[in-house]
C-alpha positions as CSV (number, residue, x, y, z in Angstrom):
1,M,-2.1,2.4,12.5
2,N,-3.4,5.0,14.6
3,A,-7.3,6.2,15.1
4,Q,-6.3,9.3,13.4
5,D,-4.6,7.2,10.7
6,D,-7.9,5.3,10.6
7,H,-10.0,8.5,10.3
8,E,-8.0,10.0,7.6
9,L,-8.2,6.8,5.3
10,F,-11.6,6.0,5.6
11,G,-12.6,9.5,5.2
12,A,-10.8,10.0,1.7
13,M,-12.2,6.0,1.3
14,M,-15.6,7.8,1.4
15,E,-15.4,10.7,0.2
16,R,-14.3,8.8,-3.5
17,A,-17.1,6.6,-2.6
18,R,-19.1,9.4,-3.0
19,D,-18.0,11.2,-6.1
20,G,-17.8,7.5,-8.2
21,R,-13.9,7.4,-7.8
22,P,-12.5,3.6,-8.0
23,C,-9.5,3.3,-6.0
24,A,-7.5,0.4,-4.6
25,M,-6.8,-0.2,-1.1
26,A,-3.2,-1.9,-0.1
27,T,-3.3,-3.7,3.4
28,I,0.3,-5.1,4.5
29,V,-1.1,-8.9,5.9
30,A,2.2,-10.5,7.0
31,T,6.1,-9.5,7.3
32,R,9.2,-11.2,7.9
33,G,11.8,-9.6,9.2
34,S,12.5,-5.9,9.7
35,A,9.6,-4.0,7.6
36,P,9.3,-0.4,7.6
37,R,5.7,-1.0,8.9
38,K,3.7,-3.1,10.4
39,V,1.0,-5.3,9.7
40,G,-2.5,-4.1,9.1
41,A,-0.7,-0.6,7.8
42,K,-2.8,0.6,5.0
43,M,-2.4,2.8,1.6
44,L,-5.6,4.1,-0.6
45,V,-4.3,4.8,-4.2
46,D,-5.9,7.2,-6.8
47,P,-6.0,6.1,-10.4
48,D,-3.8,9.1,-10.7
49,R,-1.7,8.2,-8.4
50,A,-3.0,10.2,-5.2
51,L,-1.8,8.4,-2.1
52,V,-3.3,8.5,1.5
53,G,-1.4,6.6,4.2
54,T,1.8,4.4,3.3
55,V,2.7,0.8,3.3
56,G,6.3,1.8,3.9
57,G,7.4,3.9,1.0
58,G,10.8,3.9,-1.6
59,C,10.6,1.4,-4.5
60,G,8.8,-1.0,-2.5
61,E,5.8,1.1,-2.3
62,G,6.2,2.3,-5.9
63,E,5.5,-1.3,-7.0
64,V,2.4,-1.6,-4.6
65,I,1.4,1.8,-6.3
66,E,1.8,-0.3,-9.5
67,A,-0.2,-3.1,-8.6
68,A,-2.7,-0.8,-7.3
69,L,-3.6,0.6,-10.7
70,D,-3.9,-2.6,-12.2
71,V,-6.5,-3.5,-9.5
72,I,-8.2,-0.4,-10.5
73,R,-8.2,-1.0,-14.0
74,T,-9.2,-4.8,-14.0
75,G,-10.9,-5.2,-10.5
76,V,-8.8,-8.2,-9.6
77,P,-7.0,-8.2,-6.3
78,Q,-3.7,-8.8,-5.7
79,M,-1.3,-10.1,-3.9
80,V,2.3,-8.3,-3.5
81,R,5.8,-9.4,-2.1
82,V,7.5,-6.4,-1.6
83,D,11.4,-8.1,-0.8
84,L,13.9,-5.1,0.8
85,T,16.6,-8.3,1.7
86,E,18.2,-7.6,-1.6
87,D,18.3,-4.0,-0.8
88,L,21.0,-4.3,2.1
89,L,23.2,-4.5,-0.4
90,S,23.0,-0.9,-1.2
91,L,24.9,1.8,1.3
92,S,21.6,3.1,2.6
93,P,21.4,3.2,6.3
94,A,17.3,3.6,5.5
95,V,17.4,0.3,4.7
96,C,15.0,-2.1,6.6
97,G,15.7,-5.6,5.4
98,G,12.7,-7.4,5.7
99,I,9.3,-8.7,3.3
100,M,6.0,-7.7,3.3
101,E,3.3,-9.3,2.1
102,I,0.3,-6.7,1.1
103,F,-3.0,-7.2,-0.3
104,V,-4.3,-5.1,-2.7
105,E,-8.2,-4.8,-3.2
106,A,-10.3,-2.8,-5.4
107,V,-12.9,0.0,-3.6
108,G,-15.8,1.5,-5.5
109,V,-14.6,-0.4,-8.8
């Protein structure tokens, strides 16, 4: 993440905290192989699925969003493994083929 991304992400988190709105923060903590984002990339998820930031997009990000919604409901953090290696069988040239470990934690819950 660059400084502008950090500013936007943490500004959104502070805004939600001021408004008493719960959300979840997803952070890439490990990668193997080719991954769409690097360790440290973050994404903030609202209960209404509003996003700030990204952990890579596509189906893998969809898995993380679903986990984030569960974390918001329960307050229990989760580790999500996004395995993009099976996507190599697709014909899409946009496939990375790596694995990401993403920690999802509640913010303001």
